N, C-alpha and C positions, 0 to 999 in steps of 0.2 A: 602825711597827713596821718592824726590818731584815733582809734575807735573806741568810745567808750564801752563798756560791756554794763553800764546803769541799769541797776532794775528799774520797773514802775514805782516799787514801794519798799521802804526801807524796811530791813528784819525786824526795827524795834517800833513801827507803826501796828498800832494795836486797834484800827479800827476794822471795822465789817469786812471794807474791801480789801484792806491789807493782810488781815489773815487770812482771808478766802484765798488771795494770791502764791502765798508761803504755803498753804497746805492743801492746795488742789494740784493735782497729777498735770503739770503746763503740759508734756508730751503729750500727753492723751487730747489735752484740751486742742492742742495742734492741730492733731490728727483729723479731729471731727470736724474743726475749721475748714481743715483742706477738702475734707470729703464735702462739704456746703458747698463751699467755693467749687470745686470741679461739678456739682448738681446744678449748679447756677449756670457756668460757662457753658456745657453741655445743652443744656434746654434751649441758650441760643442757635444751636445747630437743627434742633428738631422741631423747633416751634413752627418757624414760617409753612412748610408741608401741614402740621398738623389744625392751622388757622384757616387755610385751603381748605381742609376736609371737613370741618364744622361750622363754614360759613361765617367767619371771623375777618373784618378790613383790616383790621392791626397786623400786620406778618408775625410781630413778636408779642403779640398777647399773652402767649402761655411763656413766653421766655421772662417776661414782666411779670406776672405774678409768681411764678417761680423768685426771681429774687425777691419778693415781700416776703412769701415764705419762707426761703431761706433767711433773710432777717430777723424773722418770728421765730425759727428756731434757735437761730443763734440767741435771740434774749432770754428764750427757755431755758437753753443748756446753761446761760449764767446765772437767771433768776432761780432755777431749782437748785444747781452745785451749791450756791451758798446758805441752803439749809442745813440746818441738825439732822440727826436720824432720827431724832423723834417729828422736827419739821416736817422731812420726807415721809414719814408713817400716814401724819394728819394729813399734809398733803393728796397722800394718794386714796385716804378713805374717802375724801372730799370728791376726788375725780373718778371714784368708782361710782360712788352714789349716784352722781350727775348722769356719769355715763351709762349706768345700769338704767336709771329713770326716762334718759331719753330712747334709751331702745326699748322700752317696754311700749312706746306711743308710737316709735317707727311705721308698724302697720297702720296708723290711721293719720297722721301725720308726714311719712317720708318719702323721700323722692325715690322715685323707683329710675332704675339705670340695669340695664342689661340682664333682665329678669328678676330682680332682689332690691328691698327695700332696706337698702343698710345707710342710705345717705339723710339728712336733713337740711333743708334749705333756709340759710341765714344772709338776707341779702342776694348778694351776688356771690357767695362761697358756699359750696356744700361740703358741711361736717360728716365726716363718721365717726360716732362714738366709739365704734369696737376698736379700734385705734388708741386711742387713750386708755382705755378699759383695761388693755392686756398689761402695759408696767405698772396700775395700780394694781391691778390681781396681784402681779409676783410679789410685789412688795408684801401686801396684805396677807399674803397666804406665808411666805418667810417669817412674819411676825408672828402669823397663830404658829406655828411651828416650834419657834422659838419659847413661845409661853408655852406650849405643851411641853416643853424641854425643862423648864423649872418643878415640874410635877406639882402645883398648887391647887389643882383643880379644875383648871380652865380646857375645854374640851378642845384644846386647837386646833386638833386634825379635823376634827366635824366642820370645825366653823370653815377652815380652808376649802374643805371638799363642798361645801353648800357654796361658798361664794363663785367656786370652780362651776359646780355644777348650774347654777342660778346663770353666769356668762355663756356655757354652752347651749342651754336651752334657749339662749334669746338670739344667739349666732345661728342656730338651726332653723328660726323660725324664719330669719329673713331672707332666703339661705344664703351662709356664709362657712361653706365647706371651707375653705382656706383657712381662716381665721381661727378655725375650731381644731384644726391639726394643729395649727402653731401655736395656739395656747394651752392644747393637750401635752404635747412637747415640752415647752418651756415648764410647767405645772410638775410634769414627772419628773423633769432634772430638779427643779426646785424641791422636790419630794425627798428624790435621792439624796440632794446635797446636805437634805438635813438630817441625814444620818439614821435613816429607818429601817427596819430589819428587810430582809431579801425580800422575805415573804409578801410584805407588802408593794416592792416593786414588781413583783412576779403579779401579784393580783391585782394591781393596776393597768400592767403589760396586756392581760389576758383582757381584760374589760374592754381597753379601748382598740384590742385589734376587734373584737366583737362589736363594737361600737362603727369600727370604720366597715364592718362589712355590710352590718344591717342599714347604715348610711349609703353604700354604694349603691344597693339595692333598693334604697328607696327614693333616692332621688336622683330622675331621669339625667340631670346635667352632669352628674358624678361621674353616673355607668357611662356617661357618652363619653365621660375625658378618657376615663378611664380604655375604655375601648379603644378610641382614637388611638393612644399610647401602645396598646398592646398589638393592634392587628392598623398600623399606617395606612397597608395598601387596600385598604376598603371604610377609608373614613377622608371627609376632609382636614388634611393636617396643612393649609396654605401659610398660615402664620409661623408656626415652628418650623417648617421647613425652610420659608423665606430667611429666618432667624438665623439657622444653621448654616445656612450659603454665605450670608451676609460675616457669620464671624470668620466663616472659612477664608473669604474674598478679603478679607481686611489683611491678611499676612502679618508680617513685621510691625511696619507703619501707617497701615491703614489707606485708605484711598485719599484721605487729604479730607481737612473742617470744609463740612456743607456737602461734599462730595458724595455721600452715601445714597443709594438705591434703595435700599430697607424702607425707609421712611415714604415713600412713593406706593406702597405696596401694602403696608401693614399699618392698620389703622392705630394699634397698640405701641408704637415705637417710642413714645415719649414716655410713658406709664411702665408696663409691664415688660416689654422688652427695649428698656433703653440700655442696658448691658450690651446687647447685641449690635444696636446701634452706633453705640461708643466705639465697639471692637472695630466695627467696619469702617467706620473713618478716621481711627486714630489707632487701631491696629491693636498686637498681641502686647507692644508697650505698656500700653494704655489700661489694657485690659488686667496684666498682671500687676499693676500701678493698683489699681482697684483692691484686687484680692490683697495686694500685699498692706493697703491701709485697713480694711480692715479685721483681716490676721492680728493686726499691729493692736487695732481698740480691744479686741474682743481676749488676746493671750495677755496684753499687759491687765486689763481690767481684770481678768480672772486670779492672776499673780497677787493682786493687790487685794483682792476680795479674799483669797484664802489665807490673807497674812491676819486678818482682822480676828481681836478677841471676843466680841461680841457673836453669838449664835446667829440674832436676826441680823445682823449688818452684814456677817458674811454670807448668807443664804438669801439676802436682799440683792445685792451685790451682784452676786454670782448669777443670779437668775436672769439680773438684766442683761449684763455682758451675754449671755446665751441664748436670750430675747431674739439681739442683734443679730450674732453669728447664725441663729438658724434660719432668720429672715435672708438673709443675704445667700446661704448654702440654698434655700429653696428656690428664689430668684434665678441664680446662676444654673442650676440644675436646671429649670425651665427651657432655658435660653438654649443650654446646650444639649436639650430634650432626655436628658436621663432620666425627670420623672415628669408623669404627666401635669398638663397645664393646671395651674391655681389662681391665676389672678396677682400675685403677690408680688410687690414694689418693691426694689433695691432701693435701701433706705440712703437720704440725700440725696441720690440720684436722679430715680424717675419722676416725673412729673406728679404733683398731688399734693395738696394744703396742707390735709389730714395726718397723712404719710409724713412731709416733713417736719410738720408741728409734733406729732406724738413721737417724732423718734429725738427730737429734740429733746424733749421731757423726759424720752427712758433714760438717754445717757446724762440728762441733766442731774436727776435723781442717783444715778449708778455712781455720779464723782460726788454727790452729799456724801453718799455712805462710804464711799474711801478714801475721803480728805484726810490729812492725817491730825489726830487728835491724841492729849495725852491717854496714856495708856492705850492704845487701839490698836498694836500692835502689839502686844507683849506677848499674846499665849496664842501665835497659829494655830494651834494643832486640839484649842479647845473645842472647836465645831465636834470634830469625830469622837470626841469621850462623852460630851454632852446628846451626841444624838441617840444615844442607848437609854436615855430617860424616855425615849418615845415609845407607845405604847408596841 
């Protein structure tokens, strides 16, 4: 028996799908597909317990929904990745405007949960607009930094900071401190990658530090979380204690599919603590596999981004991959009790429609920006030299 290595499209195929297939990083695409599949598969283990806790009659209610969300995320990855860099920029502009508009009216029409107005109810689906705003902001900020480098009088840096400031102000009104931290880190990294002088970076770091202290003192729930982390003996740390115990009890190969105990005592095991739940049932092997897959996506994405010749494409693509990596690091660090809890999902693995779809959008845009195009990789060091043009 012989096996064919035939590709779905011939190299001479000049159709949109043919060009997409031969210019998209298929290894990155495969890694993303595996992560989406793993997220759907793992949801079948946590869904019954979550369904009982929330009064759902169908034990696989959340798993079925996660399957649809996974299909939607896959469609977004494919749909966004076929765009040109200009198309990615235009799509991000529209998404940012729509997300900000919804965030503006959340105090009036928002669906409150866990003490915050972060969602808008659309039929049977709760949409969190800030999830979609994050990748759009990174792409637009990169575009503005690139325009500033051209020296044609466009106040790109000021516009980028204005976009960031509006987003942060609306996030704090909800309030959503975790997303604020995440987009601040991602925006700061994007700013740094644009080649700005170090004094600007240090200035931004000082402002961010002052903002963190002010927010931690002004918002009681933030102060409480920090207090729990610093003084666990004086606070209720039930969820994080159970999560760390579950990770430790999983051992090398885990307790077995469906045999985990964490989902019986921690209500957020299918969302914020999905990593701990997976580690308990499937062990260290699966934990390291997840981290390896995410690491591959981020590192390979950054390698491709750093070879791009256009400053906008380079910074935008790198910023999107960094955004994914930061969210993974924050979620895993919370599960391991390394940092205070933040309510951050693990991309593609945690249950949640907004998170799953927004991550599909993020990586779809990143794949679009890193597709092979004539001249796209001809000058890998262009960004460093162009950065000197920023004020």
